[in-house]
C-alpha positions in Angstrom: -4.1 20.5 15.6 -3.1 17.5 13.5 -4.6 17.2 10.0 -6.3 13.9 9.2 -6.3 12.9 5.6 -9.5 11.5 4.1 -9.5 8.7 1.5 -9.7 11.1 -1.4 -6.8 13.1 -0.1 -4.7 10.0 0.4 -5.4 8.8 -3.1 -4.6 12.3 -4.6 -1.3 12.3 -2.8 -0.5 8.8 -4.0 -1.5 9.6 -7.6 0.6 12.7 -7.6 3.6 10.7 -6.3 2.9 8.0 -9.0 3.5 10.8 -11.5 7.0 11.1 -10.1 7.4 7.4 -10.5 6.3 7.7 -14.1 8.8 10.5 -14.7 11.6 8.4 -13.2 10.7 5.3 -15.2 12.4 4.7 -18.6 10.8 1.4 -19.2 7.7 1.7 -21.5 6.0 -1.3 -20.0 6.3 0.2 -16.5 5.1 3.6 -17.8 2.1 1.9 -19.4 1.3 0.1 -16.2 1.5 3.3 -14.1 -0.8 5.1 -16.6 -3.4 2.2 -16.5 -3.4 2.1 -12.7 -3.5 5.9 -12.5 -6.7 5.9 -14.6 -8.3 3.2 -12.5 -7.5 5.0 -9.3 -8.6 8.4 -10.6 -12.0 6.9 -11.5 -12.5 5.7 -8.0 -12.1 9.2 -6.5 -15.3 10.7 -5.3 -15.7 13.6 -7.8 -18.1 15.6 -5.7 -15.6 16.0 -2.9 -12.6 16.3 -5.2 -12.4 20.2 -5.2 -12.8 20.2 -1.4 -10.1 17.6 -1.0 -7.6 19.4 -3.3 -8.3 22.7 -1.7 -7.7 21.2 1.8 -4.4 19.7 0.6 -3.4 23.1 -0.7 -4.5 24.8 2.5 -2.3 22.4 4.6 0.6 23.0 2.2 0.8 19.4 1.0 0.2 20.4 -2.7 1.0 23.5 -4.6 -0.3 24.6 -7.9 1.4 26.1 -10.9 -1.0 27.6 -13.5 0.3 28.6 -16.8 -1.5 30.2 -19.8 -2.4 26.8 -21.3 -1.5 24.5 -18.4 -2.3 23.6 -14.9 0.1 21.6 -12.7 -0.4 20.2 -9.2 2.9 19.4 -7.4 3.6 17.7 -4.1 5.3 19.9 -1.6 8.1 18.5 0.6 5.6 17.7 3.3 3.2 16.2 0.8 5.9 14.0 -0.5 6.8 12.9 3.0 3.2 11.9 3.7 2.8 10.3 0.2 5.9 8.2 1.0 4.3 7.0 4.2 1.1 6.1 2.3 3.1 4.4 -0.4 3.0 0.7 0.4 6.1 -0.1 -1.4 7.9 1.5 1.5 6.2 -0.6 4.2 8.7 -2.4 6.5 7.9 -4.7 9.4 10.1 -4.2 12.4 11.8 -7.4 13.6 12.1 -7.6 17.4 15.2 -8.8 19.0 13.5 -11.9 20.4 10.9 -13.9 18.5 7.6 -14.4 20.5 7.2 -17.9 19.1 4.0 -17.0 17.3 3.2 -17.4 13.6 1.2 -14.7 11.8 -0.9 -16.2 9.0 -2.6 -14.2 6.3 -5.2 -16.0 4.2 -7.2 -14.4 1.4 -9.8 -15.3 -1.2 -10.2 -12.2 -3.4 -12.5 -12.4 -6.4 -11.2 -12.1 -10.0 -12.9 -8.7 -10.3 -10.5 -7.4 -7.6 -7.5 -9.0 -9.3 -5.3 -5.9 -9.0 -5.9 -5.8 -5.2 -5.3 -9.5 -4.9 -2.1 -9.5 -6.9 -0.9 -6.3 -5.2 -1.4 -7.9 -1.8 0.3 -11.1 -2.8 3.2 -9.1 -4.2 3.5 -7.1 -1.1 3.5 -10.2 1.1 6.3 -11.7 -1.0 8.3 -8.4 -0.9 7.9 -8.3 2.9 9.4 -11.9 3.0 6.3 -13.7 4.0 6.5 -17.4 3.1 3.7 -18.8 1.0 2.4 -22.0 2.6 -0.1 -22.6 -0.3 -1.9 -20.4 -2.8 -3.2 -17.3 -0.9 -1.9 -18.5 2.5 1.2 -16.7 3.8 3.1 -17.0 7.1 5.4 -14.6 9.0 7.0 -14.8 12.4 6.8 -11.2 13.6 4.0 -8.8 14.6 2.5 -7.3 11.4 -1.2 -7.0 11.9 -1.1 -3.2 11.7 0.7 -3.3 8.3 -1.7 -6.0 6.9 -4.7 -4.0 8.0 -3.4 -0.9 6.3 -3.0 -2.8 3.1 -6.4 -4.5 3.1 -8.2 -1.3 4.0 -6.5 0.6 1.3 -7.5 -2.0 -1.3 -11.0 -2.4 0.1 -10.7 -6.1 0.6 -11.3 -6.3 4.3 -13.9 -9.1 4.1 -11.7 -11.2 1.8 -8.7 -11.4 4.1 -8.2 -13.3 7.4 -5.4 -12.7 9.8 -4.6 -15.1 12.6 -1.8 -15.9 15.1 -0.8 -19.5 15.7 1.4 -21.1 18.3 2.2 -24.1 16.1 2.4 -25.0 12.4 3.2 -28.6 11.5 6.2 -27.7 9.3 7.5 -25.0 11.6 11.0 -26.4 11.8 11.3 -25.7 8.1 9.9 -22.2 8.6 12.3 -21.6 11.4 15.2 -22.4 9.1 13.8 -20.1 6.4 13.4 -17.2 8.8 16.6 -18.0 10.7 14.9 -18.5 14.0 16.3 -20.6 16.9 
């Protein structure tokens, strides 16, 4: 039977893997940013189901615990790290097919200021994935990517603020074809 991770369990794995990122970061600004985002994410975890989530992760050998006299440490196991890496959006890659299907994927969003972190994270991910910004909060990409975009917007909880469409034609597509090196 395959184990399905709940939202809390996913966040716990990501938060534990963020601790690894903190440990590997020597830049104080980056460390401060990781701590601030860690605090925000931790507050969003449903505390009532926290014990159940953590125990389930332990039961499925995704997390192990090391209890000392005056300390308690939760550590990702090898399997836990593998799953956390899959959940970690910095590792998302979009597979490029051999032949382009001549369709443009357009992502448009209007995320409120109160969800600024989610908005900026989505914008940063789209840029990292080599989407081209047509205008503020409108990005285009030539390859199938709906699954990856849906994963991002669901994680950040901004489903209603993001629109995804496929288009056969964009008025400046010759410029876009040059940027994406399409024939």
